[in-house]
N, C-alpha and C positions, 0 to 999 in steps of 0.2 A: 723377803720378797718371794712372790710366786711369778716365775718367769716361764713363759711359753716360748720354746725355741723350735722353729721350723727347720727341718733338715738336720736335726741333731745327731743323726747317725752318719752324716757325711763327713768329709775331710775337715772343713773349717768348723762346721757346726758341732762336731764332737769335741773339738778343742774348747769351744765356748761352753759346752755342757760340763765338761770336766772341771773347768775353772770355776764355774758358777757353783757347782756342788761343793768344791773344795772351800769356797767362801761362805757356805752355809745357806744358800738359797734353795728353795724348792723349785725343781725344774720339771716341766711337762714337755717331753720330747715328741713333737708331732712330725712324723716321717712316714711316707708311704713305702719306704725301703725299695727304691729302684736299684738298678744295677750298680750305681755309684755309691750306694750306702752299704754300711757293714756294721752289724751290731757288735762285732769285736772291738770297734772303735770306742764303744762306751761300756765295755765289759767291766772296766775297773770301778764303775759307779752303778752298775745295773742292780746290785743288791742293796744299795743305799736307800733308806726309807724316804729320802728327799727326792728320789728320782722316779718319774712315771713315764711310761712309753705309751703313746697312742698311735697306732698304725692308721693314719688318715691321709687322704689325698687332698691337698689344698685346693684342688679344682672342684671339690665337692663342698659347696657353700653350706648346705644343711648340716653336714657332719661337723664343719668348723663351728657353726652356731652352737651345736650340742657340746662341743669341747669347751668353748668359751663359757657357756652357762655352768657346766660341770665344775670347772676349776677356777673361774673368775680371776684370771691372771692380772697382775699389776703392770707387767712389762711384756711386750712381744719383741723377741729378737728374730727377725725374719731373714733366714739364710737359705731356705729351700729354693733351688733353682736348677733348671737345665743350664749347663755351663760350658759345653764343648762347642767351639766355633764350627768345626768341620761338620758335626752332627746337625747344627742349626741350618747349614746350607742344604742338606739333604732332606730335612724334615722341619721346616720353620714353624708349622702349626703347633707342634709339640711344645716349642719354646714360647709361643704366644699364649697357649692355654695355661702353662705352668707359671711362667714368669710374669705375665700381665694379668690374666684372669684370676690366677691363684692369689696374686698380691691384692687385687681388688676384693676378693672374697674375704681375705684376712682383715683388710681395712673395714669392710662392712661389719664383720663379726665384732671387732673391737669397738667400732662406733656404736653399735647397738647395745653392747654391754656397758660401755663407759658413759653413755649419754647423760649429761648433767652431773657427772661425777668424775671429771677428767683429772682432778688434782692427784698428783702422785703417780699418774699413769704415763706410759710412754710406748710409742710404736717406733722401734729401732729397725731401720731397713738397711741391710748390708748389700752393697752394690759393688760395681767394678769400675776401674779407670778406663775400661774399653768404651764407655759411653762418650769419652772425649775424642775418640778417633785416634789418628796417628800423630805421635809427637814428632816435632822437627828435629833437626840435627843437634840442637842444644836446648837446654831449659828443662822445666818440669811442668806437669799438669798442676794447675791451681784450682781451688774451689770455685773460682770465677771463670774458669775456662769454658768456652762455649761447647755445647754438645755437638758431636759430629760422628755418630755411630756408623760403623762400616760393614756390619754383618747382621744377619737376622738375630743372632745372640745378643750383640751389643744394643741393637735397636729395641729388643724386648726388655732389656734391663733399663735402658733410657726411659722407655714408656712407664715402667713400674716406678722409677724415681719420680717421674712427673705426677703419677697418680697419688703417691704418698704426699707430695707437696700440695696437690690439689685438695686432698682431704684435710690437710692442715689449714689451708686457706678457707675452704668452704664450710667445714664442719667443726673447726677448732680442735682437730685431732692433734695432740701433742706428739711430736715426732723429731727424730734426727736421722740423717742419712750419712753413711760413710762409703767412700769409694776407694777400693784397695787395688794395689798392683798384684802381680802374679805371686801366688802362694806356693810354698814348697815345704816338705817335711814328712814325718812319718805318717803312714796310712793313706797316702794319696793314691787315688785310683790310677792304674797304669796307662790310661789313655793320655794323661798329661805329659808334658815334655820331659821333665826330669826322670820320673819313674819309667817312662817309655824307653828313653835312651839307656838308662841303667840296665833295664831288662834286656834290651837288644844287645848291648855290649856283652853282658854276661852270657848270652846265648848265641853269640856269633852272628847276629842278624844285621842287616843293613841299617844305616842311620838316615832316615828320610829328612834331609835338610831342604827347606824351601828356599829357592833362589840361591843367592850367594851367601846366605846365612848372616848377613850384616844387620838384620832387624834387631833392635836393642830392646830388651825388657828389663824392668826393675823387679827384683826377686825379694819377697817378704816371707820370713820364717813364720809358719802358721801359729806357733805359740805366741810369738810377738804380736801377731794380728789379734789373737784372742785377748791379750793383755791390753792392746790399744782399744778394742771394742769396750772392754770393761772401763777403761779410763774415760772414754767418750760418754758412756752411760752416766758415770758419776759426775763428770765435770763439764760435759757439753751443754750447750744452750738450745732450748726448744726452737725448732725450725731451722737449725743450722746444718750445713753439710761439712764433713771433714774428710780430707784425703789421707789415706794411710799408705805409706811406702816404706821400703827397706833401705833406701839410699844405697842400692846394691845392683848397679846396672851392668849388664853383660850383653854383648852381641851373642846371638845363638851359636855362631860357629866357634867363638872363643869358649863359651860355656861347654859345648860338646867336646 
C-alpha cells in the first residue's frame, strides 16, 4: 500500500507512521511542521526507503494536488489538525482554515486522483469525541450520538467530519471516520494535560485545574489508538463511523 499520512510528525500521526512502516507499507508523510510537530517522532523510520516526507501545508490545495499526482496514494490517513481547545478560543480562524478548509482540500485532491478508479482506495478521517459535546454523569458516547460541539476546535472537527460524509454521499468517495477519546503517551506536546502537569510538577510550578476538577475524561494510549486505526482500516466498512476509547475514565482532579 501507498499511504499518505497527514500530520505524520505529530503525536498521533507519528505513531500511525511508525506502525505502517513496520508493516511494510510505503508512507508519504505530509506535514507542515508546526510547533506541535517534531521530526524526532519519526526519526526511527526516517532513513527507511519506504518513508517519504513532504513539508506541505494542507491549506494549500495546489501543493496537495501536486503531491497526490506525484505519489498516487491508495489510502489517505488524515490526522493533521489544530487540536488545542484553548488556542481555538483565541484564534478560531486558524482552526477553520486547517481543520475545515484543509480537509476539503484533501478530499478534492483525492477525488480528482481517484475519479472513476475508487476500487481499493480509502479516505480515512481521524477525528475526536469532542464533536459529541459533554457526556452526562453516566454512559458512553456512541457512534449514533448526536453532534453537539462546544468550542471552535470541536466545531471545526465536526464540520470536517460532515464534509467527509458529504463527499462520500455526493461523489462516491470511499471513506471511514473514527472519533477518539483523549490520547496520552510518549512524545506528546507539553500543552496537553498530562505532559503539562508532569512538567509543572517536576519544575515546582502551579497546577492549573479548571473549576473543581470533576470533569471526567477517557484516556487512550496513543499506540493502542494507532493499532485501532489499523484495525478499522482493515476491517471497517465503507461509510461507517467508529468510536475509539480506552475504557479508562478519570476525573481531572483524581488523575492529577
